N, C-alpha and C positions, 0 to 999 in steps of 0.2 A: 719704384712706383709704377713704371710703365707696364710691368708684367701684371699688375693688378687691375689694369683697365680692360674691361670685358666688352665685347661686341655681341649683342643679342642677334642670333641668326634666325630663329623661328620659335614659335610657341603654339601650343594647342591645349584644349581642355576637354575632359570627359566627365560624365556625371553618373552616379548610381544612387539608388534610393536605399537608405538604411532604416530598417524598423527598430524602434526602441524596445528593449526587453520589458521594461516598465516605464510608464510615462515620467518625464522630468517636468515637474510642475513649477512654472514661474508665475510671478504676479500677473503676467500677460496671458497666461493660459498654459495648458499641458502640451508638451512636445511628445508625439507618439511615433513620428517618422520624420526623416530629414534627408535632404540632398547632400551627398558628398561630392565635392568638386575636386578633381585632380588635375593640376596644371603641370605641363611639361615644357621645359625650355632648353634650347641648345645655344651655347655661347662659344665664342672664340676668345682666348686669352693669350696674346702673343702668337706663337705658332701652334698652340694646343687648342683642342676643342673638348668640350664637356657637355654632357646632358644631365639635367637635374629635374627633380620632381618636388611638388608641394601639394599638400592636401588640407582641406578645411571643410567643415560642415557649414552650409549656408543657412544659418540659424536666424531666420527672419523674426521669429517670436522673441528673440533676444535683441537683435540688432536693428529691427525696423518695426517700431510700434506705430500702428495706424488703425484707428477704429473702423474705417470704412473700406479697407482693402483686405481681402481674404488671404489666408495663408497661401493658398494655391497661386493667387495672383502675385503676391510678393516673391514667392519662390521662383516663379517664372521670370520675373523682372531681374532677380539676382542671377539666374542662369544666363539670361541675355547679356547682362553686363559682363559676366565672365567670358562669354564668347566674344564680345566686343574687345575686351582686353587682349585675349589671345590673338585676335586678328590684327591688332595694332600695337603689340607690345613694344617693338623697337621705337616707334614714334612716341608712344606714351612715356617712354623712359628718356626722351630727349634726343634720340637719334644719333648719339655719339658714343664712342667707347668711354666708359667711366668705371670707377670702383663700384663693385656690386651694391654697396650701401648707398652711394649717390644715385645709382639707377633706381633702387627701391624708393628712395625719397622723392625722386622726380616722378616715378609712377604714382605715388600717393598724391602728389600735388596735381597731376594731370587728371586722375580719376575723380578727385574731389571737385574739380572744376567742370567736369563734363555736364552738358545739358542732357538730361535723361527723362524718359517718361515717368510720371508719378514722383519725380524728384526724390529718390531714396536718400535717407539721411547719411551723414558722413560715416557713421559707424557701420552701416550696411555696405557702403562703398569700400570701406577698409577691409571688411571681411572678404569681399569679392576679389580684391587685389592681392590679399595676403598669400594665397598659394603661389602666385606668380613671383612675388618677392622672394619667397622661400625657394622656388625652383631656380631662380637666377643664382642665389647664393650657393645652393647645392651644386649647380652646374659648374660654377667657378671653382668650388672646392674639389670637385671630381677632376676637373681639368688639371689642377695643380697638385692633386693628391694631398690636400691639406684640409684640416677642419675649417669650416667657414667662420669659426670664431678666432682663427689665428691669422686674420688678414689685416691686422691693425698695428703692425710692428713699426711702420714708418710714419713720418708726419705727412700722410697722404692728404691732399686737399679734398675736403668734402664740402663744397660750397653751400649745399642746402642746409647744413647743420653747423658749420664752423662758427657762425655768429653767436650761437648759444654758448660757446666755450671760448670767449675772446682771449683768455690767457694761454691756452694750450692747443686749441683746435679739437674738433670732434673725434678724430681718429685716436689721438693720444688719450682723450678722456675715456673713450670706450675701452681702449687697451688697459687702462688703469682700473676700470670697473670690472672687467672680466678676470676671474680668479682661477687658480688651478681647479680642475673639475672635482666636484664631490662625487663619491661613489654611490651614496645612498641618500635618498630624499624621503622624508615623511609622507606617507600616503594619507589622503583625506577622503572620508566617505561622506557623500551628500545625503542628508536626511530631509526628505520632502516635508512640506507643511503638514500634510495629513497622512503621511505614510505610517503604516503599522510599525511599531518599534521591534516587532518580531523579525523584521528584515535585517536588523543589525546583527542578529545572532551569527549568521554564516560569516559575515565579514570580520567579526571580532574573533570568533573561535576557530575559523578555518584559515583566515587570511591575516590575522594578527593586527587588524586596524585598531588604532587608539586615538585617532584625530577625526573630528566630526564637524562638518559644515552644515549648519541648520538653516533651512529655508524658513523664514518667518513671514507673517502677513504684513507687518508694518502698520497695521490699522488699529490694533488694540494691545496696549502694553501689558495688560493683565494676561490676555491669552498668550502673548509671545513669551512672557516670563514663565508662565506655567509650562509651555512647551519646552523651553530651554532646560528647565529643571528636570522635566520628564526624560528628555534625551540623555542628559548627564547621568541621572540615576540609573537609567536602563543600561548604559555602558558600564557603570560600576557593577551592577547586578550580574552582568555577563562576564565579569572578570577583569575589566580594565581598571588598573589601580589608580591611575591619574589621567583621566580623559582630557584631551586637548579639544577645545571648541572654538569656533568662530560662527558668526551669524550673518545672514544676507537676506534682506527683504526685497532685493531687486528693485530698488528706488521707490518703494511703496510708502515709506514714511512721509508724513506731511512736512516736517521741518526738523531742525536740530533739537528743539525742545522735546519733541516726542521721543527722540533717541535718548536724551537725558532722562526722561521719565522712565523709559525701559531700564536703563542702567541702575537708576536709584531703586526701582522696585526689585530688580534682581539682587542687588546688594543687600537690601533689607530682608528679602525672602530667603536667600540662600547664599551667604557670603562665600562658601567654598566654590559654588558654581560661578559666582561673579569672578573670583580669583582665577578660575580656569579659563575664562573667556579671554581670548588673545587679541581679537580685533573684530571690527564690524566692517563689512564690505558695502560700499556705496548705499547708504540707507535712503537718500532723498533723490529728487528728480535729476535726470542725467544732464540737463543743461545747467551747468553750475553758475552761469552768468544770470540766467533767469531765476534759478533757485539758489540764491546766494545766502549763505549763513556763516556766522562766526563759529567755527568748530572748536575753538580753543577750550571753552569750558568742558566740552565733551571729551576732547582728546587729552585733557588733563586726567581723565579717568581711564579711558581705553583708546587705542589707536583706531582711527577711521580711515579706510583705504579707498581711494578714488578708483572706480572701475569704468562704468559705462560713460562717464563724463570725460574720460581721457581720449579725445578724438583728434588732437592736433597739438602743435607746439604752443598755441595761444593759451590753452587750458593749463599748462604747467605752472607758469608764474601766478596765474589766478588761483589755482589750488593751493599753492604755498601761501599766498596772501590771506586766503580764507581759513587757513589753519588745518587743512587736511594733513594726515600723518604720513602719507606716502601713496604709492601707485600700485595697482594690480597690473602686472605685466602679463599680456596675453599675445601669443603669436598671431592670433586672428586679427590683430590691429596692424600687422605687417612686421616682418623681421627687422627691417631697417629702422622704422619708427620705434619699435620696442627697445632696441639697443640704445638709441639716442635718449629716449625717455628715461631709461634705467640709469644711464651715465649722468644725466642732468639731475636726477633725484639724488643719487649717491653723493654727488658733489655738494649737495645742500643738506646732507644729513637726513634725508627722508627715507622711509622704509620701502622695501620692495617685497611684494608677495607674488608668487607665480601661480596664476589661475589658469582655467581651462575653458574650452568651448566643446566639451565632450570629444576632445581630439582623439581620433582613432589612428592606429597603425603608424604611418609615416609622420603624421602630425604630432602624435604622442611622443615619438622619438625626438622630433624637433624640439618640442616643448621641454622634454627632460634635459636635452643637451643644453638648452639655454639656461634652465634653472641650475644645472650643475655648475655652470660658469658664473652665474650671478649670485649664488648663495642667498636666495631669499629667506626671510626669517621664518616662513611657514613650512618650508619644504616644497611640495608641489601638489596641486590638485589635478589629478588625471582621472576623469570619471567615465571614460569609455569602457573600462572593464565592468563597470556597474550598469551602464545603460545600453551600450551597443557592443557587447563582447564578440559578436560574430564578425565585426569589422576588423578584429585583431587576430583572427585565426591563422592568417598566412604567416604570422610571426611566431607561432607556437609550434613546438615547445621551446624553440631556440631562445626566445626572449621572454620566457615565463617570469623571470625575476622582475621584468618591467610590467607585464600585463597581468600576471597572476601572482602577485607577491604573497608570501606566506608569513611574513613577520612584520607587516605594517610599514614596510619601506619599499619604494620603487628603486630598482637597480638596472643598469644597462651593462650586461657582461661583455667582456672582451676589450680590445684596444679602442682608443678614441678613433671614430670613423672619419673618413674624408667627407667633405661637404657638410650636409646636415643628416648624414646617416642613412640615406635612402637605400644604399647598397646592402644594408644589413638584411 
């Protein structure tokens, strides 16, 4: 146990602007360019030192909805928070040597409590801390020459999470949740609300995609059903024998009844398309205490996965009590929190889906490695090849099976890497 206690020595963060090849349209507006934050951390584990990196996009249009603050203003505030975390990382992580997951959870607790200008929501704060959490885990793995997912072999005390697993402790629960790595994960193509369906042709015929995530308006069930059928039929016409689909209105549905209306209309209009629909990603407001619904009638028809509403441990039992089917795991919420949430969900028979924040390069590798060990039912959504392919060029052609799949599956060639794979 002692060798797994890491001391954070220093950290820093750098930024670069990434343009989108085509806009990613959310219910909050289109994303046309975005700030990439790269965190670096150096740690000491016993008599060894390691350096690690973590990357994330500071997606304010997803993580920080605010009608009165511009994108530029929110982006600036998120950069400032990243810089504040870099300057104070050891103190924010508790100031003592600890297991990297305990350091990550203490970092989340500290950043969530900070008094900050404009009071960014917890989801935006989690996005800002997530590359540092990843960098700590990567650094510990590099120091020990071990995968960061293989640090849960002992009954290591994790005080910030152990109470969630009173019978076995968090470390053992996480170890039981992590499975032998899968070598291939289904790739999902995002199909925007108003995108031309001609855009699907390349991804189907050149890249072999057969799974499609539809962005819906959430405002009109007739329009959303029509779009769902259009996308499914277009995939069939382009040669996909059995398209897989899921839908995401980015919290724009008014209530659970509107989701039920959509499902009933889809079933009545096109039973084969309804049968192909695998799940719905958070249809209603992200504050699930304020937007509380009984999801059981809906989930009796199709799974409904919590995404934006999963911001802390308090939401997990609330989601279970409301009848949500499971959690969308995203590394942008923090590596440590994601593993704990996944273990908590699995222990209760809830579903896990691995989603994305247009993760590029290092963060895409991180997300793939996590999905490969969690075995989510959907595969993995990695959409940086679709929206910011230039951010992946440094890894090509070596990692083409991950960033440029040709058979509809993401793969990471080679042996299991140390840390979170940043040395690839």
